[in-house]
C-alpha positions as CSV (number, residue, x, y, z in Angstrom):
1,M,10.2,16.5,21.5
2,R,8.2,18.7,19.4
3,I,10.9,21.3,18.2
4,R,13.6,18.7,18.0
5,I,11.2,17.1,15.0
6,L,10.0,19.8,13.5
7,L,14.1,21.4,13.4
8,P,15.4,19.7,10.6
9,I,12.1,19.7,8.5
10,L,12.4,23.5,9.0
11,L,16.2,23.9,8.2
12,L,15.8,21.8,4.7
13,F,12.5,24.2,4.1
14,A,14.7,26.8,4.3
15,L,16.9,25.4,1.2
16,A,13.7,26.1,-0.4
17,G,13.7,29.8,1.3
18,A,17.0,30.1,-0.8
19,A,16.2,29.0,-3.9
20,V,13.1,31.4,-4.2
21,A,15.9,33.9,-3.6
22,Q,16.9,33.6,-6.7
23,E,14.4,35.7,-8.4
24,S,14.9,35.8,-12.2
25,K,15.3,32.1,-11.8
26,F,11.8,31.4,-9.8
27,Q,9.8,34.3,-10.3
28,A,10.0,33.3,-14.9
29,E,9.5,29.5,-13.2
30,L,6.2,30.6,-11.1
31,R,5.1,32.9,-13.8
32,H,5.0,30.0,-16.3
33,E,3.6,28.3,-14.4
34,G,0.6,31.1,-14.3
35,E,0.1,31.4,-17.5
36,K,0.1,27.5,-17.6
37,L,-2.8,27.7,-15.5
38,K,-4.6,30.7,-16.8
39,S,-4.8,28.9,-20.4
40,S,-5.3,25.4,-19.4
41,C,-8.4,26.2,-16.8
42,G,-10.1,29.2,-18.7
43,D,-11.8,26.3,-21.1
44,I,-14.7,23.3,-19.9
45,K,-12.5,21.1,-22.3
46,S,-8.7,21.5,-21.2
47,F,-10.0,20.0,-18.2
48,A,-6.8,17.5,-18.0
49,G,-4.6,20.0,-18.9
50,C,-5.8,22.1,-15.8
51,A,-5.7,19.0,-13.3
52,E,-2.2,18.1,-14.7
53,V,-0.5,21.8,-13.9
54,L,-2.9,21.8,-9.8
55,F,-1.5,18.7,-9.2
56,T,1.8,18.5,-11.0
57,G,3.0,21.7,-12.5
58,Q,6.4,23.4,-11.1
59,P,7.5,25.0,-9.0
60,F,4.1,24.6,-6.8
61,H,1.2,22.5,-6.9
62,I,-1.2,20.1,-5.2
63,A,0.3,17.3,-3.2
64,A,-1.9,14.2,-2.7
65,G,-1.7,10.5,-2.0
66,S,-2.2,8.2,0.1
67,L,-0.8,8.3,3.7
68,A,0.2,4.7,5.6
69,P,-3.2,2.4,5.5
70,Q,-6.2,3.4,8.3
71,N,-4.9,7.0,8.0
72,G,-7.1,8.1,4.5
73,V,-5.5,10.0,1.6
74,G,-3.3,13.4,2.3
75,L,-3.7,16.7,0.5
76,G,-1.1,19.8,0.9
77,L,1.3,21.7,-0.6
78,A,4.2,20.6,-3.0
79,F,7.2,22.8,-4.0
80,V,9.6,21.2,-6.8
81,E,12.6,23.4,-7.6
82,H,15.8,22.3,-10.0
83,W,19.3,24.1,-10.7
84,N,22.9,23.0,-12.4
85,L,25.8,23.9,-10.8
86,Q,27.6,26.5,-12.8
87,D,30.2,24.7,-15.1
88,K,30.3,20.9,-12.5
89,P,27.9,18.1,-14.8
90,W,25.9,18.2,-11.0
91,R,21.8,18.6,-11.5
92,L,20.1,19.4,-8.4
93,S,16.8,19.5,-7.0
94,L,15.0,20.2,-3.8
95,N,11.4,18.5,-3.2
96,A,8.9,19.5,-0.1
97,D,5.9,19.1,0.6
98,A,3.1,19.1,3.2
99,V,-0.2,17.1,4.1
100,A,-2.7,16.2,6.4
101,S,-5.9,13.6,6.1
102,F,-8.9,13.9,7.5
103,N,-8.4,11.5,10.8
104,G,-5.8,13.8,11.8
105,S,-2.6,12.0,10.4
106,W,-0.2,14.1,8.7
107,R,3.4,14.1,7.0
108,A,6.3,17.1,6.0
109,G,9.2,16.8,4.7
110,A,12.1,17.9,2.5
111,Y,14.1,15.8,0.0
112,L,17.4,17.1,-1.6
113,K,18.9,15.2,-4.5
114,A,22.0,15.3,-6.2
115,V,22.5,13.5,-10.0
116,Y,25.7,13.3,-11.6
117,V,25.0,13.5,-15.3
118,P,28.3,13.3,-17.4
119,E,28.7,15.7,-20.6
120,K,28.5,13.2,-23.5
121,K,31.1,13.7,-25.8
122,I,30.8,14.7,-29.1
123,V,32.0,12.5,-31.8
124,M,33.5,13.4,-35.9
125,R,32.3,10.8,-38.3
126,P,32.9,11.4,-41.8
127,G,30.8,12.5,-44.4
128,G,28.2,9.8,-45.3
129,T,28.8,7.8,-42.5
130,A,25.3,6.6,-40.7
131,A,24.7,7.0,-36.8
132,P,24.6,4.3,-34.3
133,K,20.7,3.3,-33.7
134,P,20.4,5.2,-30.2
135,K,20.3,2.7,-27.8
136,L,17.4,2.1,-25.2
137,E,19.2,0.7,-22.1
138,L,18.3,1.7,-18.8
139,T,21.2,4.8,-18.5
140,E,22.2,5.0,-14.3
141,Y,23.9,7.7,-12.7
142,P,25.5,8.7,-9.2
143,V,22.6,9.9,-7.1
144,L,23.1,11.5,-3.6
145,N,20.3,12.0,-1.4
146,L,19.5,14.4,1.6
147,Y,16.2,14.3,3.5
148,A,14.3,15.0,6.9
149,Q,10.7,13.6,7.4
150,S,8.2,13.8,10.5
151,I,5.2,11.4,10.2
152,S,2.2,11.5,12.7
153,L,0.0,8.5,11.8
154,N,-3.2,7.8,14.4
155,K,-4.6,4.4,13.2
156,I,-1.8,1.9,12.9
157,A,-3.1,-1.7,13.8
158,Y,-1.5,-4.2,15.6
159,F,-2.8,-8.5,16.0
160,G,0.3,-9.2,18.4
161,L,3.6,-11.2,16.6
162,G,3.9,-14.2,14.4
163,Q,1.2,-15.8,12.1
164,S,-0.7,-17.4,15.2
165,T,-2.7,-14.4,16.1
166,T,-6.2,-13.9,15.4
167,V,-8.1,-11.3,14.1
168,A,-9.6,-11.0,17.9
169,D,-6.4,-9.8,18.8
170,R,-6.3,-6.6,17.0
171,S,-5.2,-3.3,18.9
172,Y,-4.1,0.1,17.5
173,F,-1.9,2.5,18.1
174,G,-0.4,5.7,17.1
175,M,3.0,6.9,15.9
176,T,5.1,9.7,15.2
177,E,8.5,9.0,13.1
178,T,10.9,11.7,12.5
179,I,14.1,10.5,10.1
180,V,17.1,12.7,9.3
181,G,19.4,11.1,7.3
182,T,21.6,10.3,3.7
183,S,21.8,8.0,1.3
184,A,23.5,7.3,-2.1
185,L,23.2,5.4,-5.1
186,L,26.9,4.7,-7.3
187,P,27.2,3.1,-10.5
188,V,30.1,0.8,-10.6
189,V,29.6,-1.0,-13.5
190,G,27.2,0.1,-16.1
191,H,26.3,-0.5,-20.0
192,R,24.5,-4.2,-19.8
193,L,24.7,-5.3,-15.7
194,N,23.6,-1.9,-14.4
195,L,25.3,-2.9,-10.9
196,S,25.7,0.2,-8.5
197,L,26.1,0.0,-5.0
198,Y,23.9,1.6,-2.1
199,G,24.5,2.9,1.2
200,E,22.3,4.8,3.8
201,A,22.9,6.7,7.4
202,N,19.7,8.2,9.1
203,G,18.9,9.0,12.2
204,R,14.8,7.4,13.7
205,F,13.1,9.2,16.7
206,I,9.8,7.4,17.5
207,D,6.8,8.2,19.7
208,I,4.2,5.4,20.3
209,R,0.9,6.6,21.7
210,A,-2.3,5.1,23.0
211,S,-5.3,5.1,20.0
212,H,-8.6,5.1,21.6
213,G,-11.8,5.4,19.8
214,Q,-11.2,2.6,17.1
215,P,-12.7,-0.4,16.5
216,S,-11.1,-2.7,18.8
217,P,-9.0,-1.5,22.3
218,S,-6.2,0.8,22.8
219,I,-2.3,-1.6,22.2
220,E,-1.8,-0.6,25.8
221,Q,-4.8,-2.3,27.1
222,V,-4.5,-5.5,26.1
223,Y,-0.3,-5.7,25.4
224,T,2.6,-5.1,27.4
225,E,6.2,-4.6,27.0
226,A,6.6,-8.8,27.0
227,T,4.0,-9.4,24.0
228,A,5.1,-5.7,21.5
229,P,8.2,-4.8,22.7
230,G,9.1,-1.5,22.6
231,L,5.8,-0.6,23.8
232,T,6.9,1.4,27.2
233,S,9.9,3.3,25.7
234,Q,11.5,4.0,22.5
235,P,14.9,5.5,22.2
236,A,16.3,7.1,19.3
237,F,17.8,5.1,16.8
238,A,21.2,5.1,14.4
239,Q,20.6,3.4,11.3
240,F,23.1,2.7,8.6
241,G,22.9,0.7,5.6
242,Q,24.8,-1.1,2.5
243,G,23.4,-3.0,-0.8
244,I,24.1,-3.8,-4.0
245,R,21.5,-2.9,-6.1
246,L,21.5,-4.5,-9.4
247,R,19.1,-3.7,-13.4
248,P,20.5,-5.4,-16.1
249,N,19.9,-4.8,-19.5
250,L,19.4,-8.2,-20.8
251,S,16.4,-8.5,-23.7
252,D,13.1,-7.2,-24.9
253,Y,12.1,-10.2,-22.6
254,L,13.1,-10.5,-19.1
255,R,14.0,-7.0,-16.9
256,L,15.4,-7.7,-13.4
257,N,15.4,-5.2,-10.2
258,Y,17.6,-7.1,-7.6
259,L,18.4,-6.2,-4.4
260,I,20.0,-6.9,-1.6
261,S,21.2,-5.3,1.6
262,V,22.1,-4.8,5.1
263,Q,21.0,-2.7,7.9
264,E,22.1,-1.7,11.7
265,F,19.7,-0.8,13.7
266,I,21.9,1.1,16.5
267,A,19.4,2.1,20.1
268,A,20.9,4.8,21.8
269,G,21.2,4.5,25.7
270,D,19.4,0.8,25.1
271,S,20.9,-1.8,23.4
272,R,18.5,-4.4,24.2
273,F,16.9,-3.0,20.6
274,S,19.4,-3.1,18.4
275,F,19.4,-5.2,16.3
276,R,20.6,-6.2,12.3
277,R,18.2,-6.7,9.1
278,F,18.9,-8.8,6.0
279,T,16.9,-8.0,2.9
280,I,16.6,-10.2,-0.4
281,D,13.8,-8.2,-3.2
282,L,13.9,-9.9,-6.7
283,N,11.8,-8.4,-9.2
284,H,10.8,-9.8,-12.4
285,Q,9.3,-8.2,-15.2
286,I,8.4,-10.0,-18.8
287,P,7.1,-7.3,-20.9
288,L,4.5,-8.8,-23.6
289,Y,5.7,-5.7,-26.1
290,K,8.5,-3.9,-26.3
291,T,6.8,-0.4,-25.5
292,T,5.9,-2.0,-21.9
293,R,7.5,0.8,-19.3
294,R,9.6,-0.2,-16.8
295,P,7.4,-0.1,-13.2
296,W,10.2,1.2,-11.1
297,P,11.1,4.8,-9.6
298,Q,13.6,7.0,-11.3
299,D,16.2,7.6,-9.4
300,H,16.6,11.1,-10.7
301,N,13.0,12.2,-9.2
302,G,12.1,13.4,-5.9
303,P,8.5,12.2,-4.7
304,N,7.2,15.4,-6.0
305,D,8.5,15.1,-9.6
306,C,7.7,13.1,-12.7
307,S,10.6,14.7,-14.6
308,S,10.8,12.2,-18.2
309,S,14.3,12.1,-18.1
310,A,17.3,12.6,-15.8
311,T,19.0,14.9,-18.5
312,D,15.9,17.0,-20.2
313,S,16.2,20.4,-18.8
314,K,12.6,21.2,-19.2
315,H,11.9,18.3,-16.1
316,E,8.1,17.9,-18.3
317,C,6.1,14.6,-17.4
318,E,4.5,12.6,-19.1
319,T,0.7,14.4,-20.1
320,I,-2.5,12.8,-19.9
321,K,-3.1,13.0,-23.5
322,E,0.3,11.3,-24.4
323,S,-1.0,8.7,-22.0
324,I,-3.9,8.2,-23.2
325,S,-2.6,7.3,-27.0
326,R,0.1,5.5,-25.4
327,N,0.8,2.3,-27.0
328,R,-0.6,-1.2,-25.8
329,E,1.5,-2.2,-22.7
330,G,1.3,-5.7,-20.5
331,S,3.5,-7.4,-18.6
332,I,4.2,-10.9,-16.3
333,G,5.6,-9.8,-13.3
334,A,7.4,-12.1,-9.8
335,R,9.0,-11.0,-6.4
336,L,10.4,-12.8,-3.8
337,F,11.0,-10.8,-0.9
338,I,12.6,-12.0,2.3
339,S,13.8,-10.0,5.6
340,Q,15.8,-11.5,8.5
341,S,16.3,-9.9,11.5
342,F,19.5,-10.9,13.7
343,T,20.1,-9.8,17.4
344,S,22.5,-10.6,20.1
345,S,21.4,-12.3,23.5
346,G,19.0,-10.4,25.6
347,S,17.6,-8.0,22.6
348,V,15.0,-7.7,20.7
349,V,13.6,-6.0,17.2
350,P,11.0,-3.1,18.7
351,F,7.7,-4.5,17.3
352,Y,7.0,-0.6,15.2
353,F,10.5,-2.0,13.4
354,Q,9.3,-5.2,12.5
355,P,7.9,-5.5,9.1
356,T,4.0,-6.7,8.3
357,L,2.2,-8.6,5.8
358,G,-1.8,-8.3,4.9
359,G,-2.8,-5.6,2.9
360,G,-0.8,-2.3,3.1
361,D,2.5,-1.6,5.7
362,L,3.8,1.5,6.9
363,N,4.9,2.1,3.6
364,G,1.6,1.4,1.7
365,H,3.4,-1.8,0.1
366,Q,0.6,-4.0,-0.9
367,S,0.8,-8.2,-0.2
368,L,-1.5,-10.5,1.0
369,Q,-4.5,-8.1,0.8
370,S,-7.3,-10.7,1.4
371,Y,-5.7,-10.0,5.1
372,Q,-6.4,-6.9,6.6
373,D,-4.0,-4.4,7.1
374,Y,-0.7,-5.0,9.2
375,R,-2.1,-8.3,9.7
376,F,1.5,-10.2,9.8
377,R,4.1,-8.7,12.3
378,A,7.6,-10.5,12.8
379,P,10.5,-9.7,12.4
380,N,11.4,-12.6,9.9
381,V,8.9,-12.0,6.4
382,L,8.9,-13.9,3.3
383,L,6.7,-12.8,0.6
384,L,6.3,-14.8,-3.1
385,Q,4.2,-12.1,-6.1
386,G,2.8,-13.2,-9.0
387,S,1.2,-10.8,-10.8
388,F,0.0,-10.2,-15.1
389,E,-0.8,-6.3,-15.9
390,H,-2.5,-5.0,-19.7
391,S,-3.6,-1.9,-20.3
392,I,-7.2,-1.5,-21.0
393,R,-7.7,1.8,-23.2
394,G,-5.0,4.4,-22.5
395,P,-4.0,4.8,-18.9
396,L,-6.3,2.4,-17.9
397,G,-5.1,-1.5,-17.4
398,F,-6.2,-4.2,-15.5
399,S,-4.4,-6.1,-13.0
400,F,-4.1,-9.3,-11.0
401,I,-1.9,-10.6,-8.5
402,A,-1.7,-14.1,-6.9
403,E,0.8,-13.9,-3.9
404,V,1.9,-16.8,-0.4
405,G,4.0,-15.3,2.7
406,K,4.8,-15.9,6.0
407,A,5.7,-13.9,9.0
408,A,8.4,-16.3,11.4
409,L,9.5,-15.1,15.3
410,T,12.8,-17.0,14.1
411,R,14.8,-17.3,10.9
412,Q,14.5,-21.4,11.2
413,D,10.8,-21.0,11.0
414,L,11.5,-19.0,7.6
415,D,10.6,-21.4,5.2
416,F,7.9,-22.8,2.1
417,S,5.4,-24.3,4.9
418,H,2.0,-23.2,6.1
419,L,2.1,-19.9,4.1
420,A,-0.9,-17.6,4.1
421,H,-2.0,-17.0,0.3
422,S,-4.4,-14.4,-1.0
423,Y,-5.4,-13.1,-4.8
424,A,-6.4,-10.2,-5.7
425,T,-7.6,-8.3,-8.9
426,G,-8.3,-4.7,-10.2
427,L,-7.8,-1.7,-11.8
428,T,-4.7,0.4,-12.2
429,L,-4.8,4.2,-13.3
430,R,-1.3,5.3,-14.9
431,A,-2.5,8.9,-16.5
432,G,0.3,11.4,-17.3
433,G,2.4,12.3,-14.1
434,F,-0.5,11.9,-11.2
435,P,0.2,9.3,-9.0
436,M,-0.8,6.0,-9.5
437,V,-4.2,4.9,-8.3
438,S,-5.9,1.2,-7.6
439,L,-9.2,-0.4,-6.9
440,M,-8.4,-4.1,-6.2
441,F,-10.9,-6.6,-4.4
442,A,-9.2,-9.2,-2.6
443,W,-9.6,-12.9,-1.7
444,G,-8.5,-16.3,-0.6
445,S,-8.1,-15.7,3.0
446,H,-10.0,-17.5,6.0
447,E,-10.8,-14.4,7.1
448,G,-13.1,-12.9,4.3
449,N,-13.2,-10.6,1.3
450,R,-11.8,-6.9,0.8
451,T,-11.8,-3.8,-1.7
452,I,-9.0,-1.5,-1.3
453,A,-8.6,1.5,-3.0
454,Q,-5.3,3.2,-3.0
455,M,-3.6,6.3,-4.7
456,N,0.4,6.4,-4.8
457,P,2.4,9.2,-2.4
458,S,4.3,9.9,-4.8
459,L,4.1,11.4,-8.8
460,L,4.8,8.6,-11.1
461,G,7.7,8.2,-11.9
462,G,8.7,10.0,-8.8
463,S,11.0,8.2,-6.4
464,A,10.0,6.7,-2.7
465,R,10.2,8.5,0.5
466,P,12.2,7.2,3.5
467,S,10.7,3.7,5.1
468,L,9.7,3.7,7.7
469,Y,11.0,0.8,9.0
């Protein structure tokens, strides 16, 4: 089992070795990073520059970021390499990392990305003709991803299924998941509409285990296969997905990020666990200033890469100095998220693939933050979020979030009645290319208040890793 989990990751790590084999290029990059480290870390006054090299430098840097909630902050090593195909408009990058936390959880993965960046046409203009003003619109590129990732989490809460569960129903389990697959993003309508087609194909390998020594019992001591579908056996899954993404350039006053997708989970050898999932994720940002940046990850980056542009041959990140001196930023946000599952007669959705609301989920996404992590779990969920964020000074910002949500066992019960609600406010830190850090105080549930500290597992501007469910 362990060999099957690690083999795909080792194969992609071998690609890193292939990049290293380009001695002249790799040694030059390594020497350049060493020079930056020496010049930045040799003086106490240049602490910020030293931290930038240590945590965002290329080809190697320290990897840091929160694992799934309750499993601590993972620390380790990350590798990033870029290269271009000769006479081809493809720009390739390889990200690889391995991190572990103090509770024994870990994650290791390698992520290969190919971005198609066509050369810009040279336009000859008559003398005295002014060049057109540069467009500040979002540019989309075709992107192909290959990845292999394995993660082991020792502490995940399970309260049962649906929204009628209580805090007393809490149990814990451990999980190891390996994902090997590919995904692609293809822009089909550009300019103002920015409509892209999305596709993915993954192999998913799950292993559920007991979690003893926690504040609540281990899952097998409280629940059975009937109350936690998939508890006793976890088949391998072939998972496919198709979707449409829309990021139109409407104006400086409204920015949209819409994703509509369908996923198929096909269980090998046990069709009881096969199902389909339909997801609508509608994000809206109303910037208060023209200088306000879009909050979404950049497709051309891997999770350990914070390059500002797909066309930048130097692959440079924003510096801490630039983030301190940047203009004021502020925005109002609104999000509608709906996920529905479809099963055939006699089939069920395994509990470990069901989305959760409350605190953070397996991917680290926050929702209904005044509730405990993984609080409500069901095949069908609905979430409405409203947010306000504004810079205080430089990279330090203030955030307020109001949200309501519902977890339903059937699609018919997924409506806007009996919604759980929550509020949260706190501070955010976006310094250079460092992972975003947030410290939030949440209230509004009948189960008490919470304080949540989180460090994003990707560098600022880096793309997300494969979803764990």
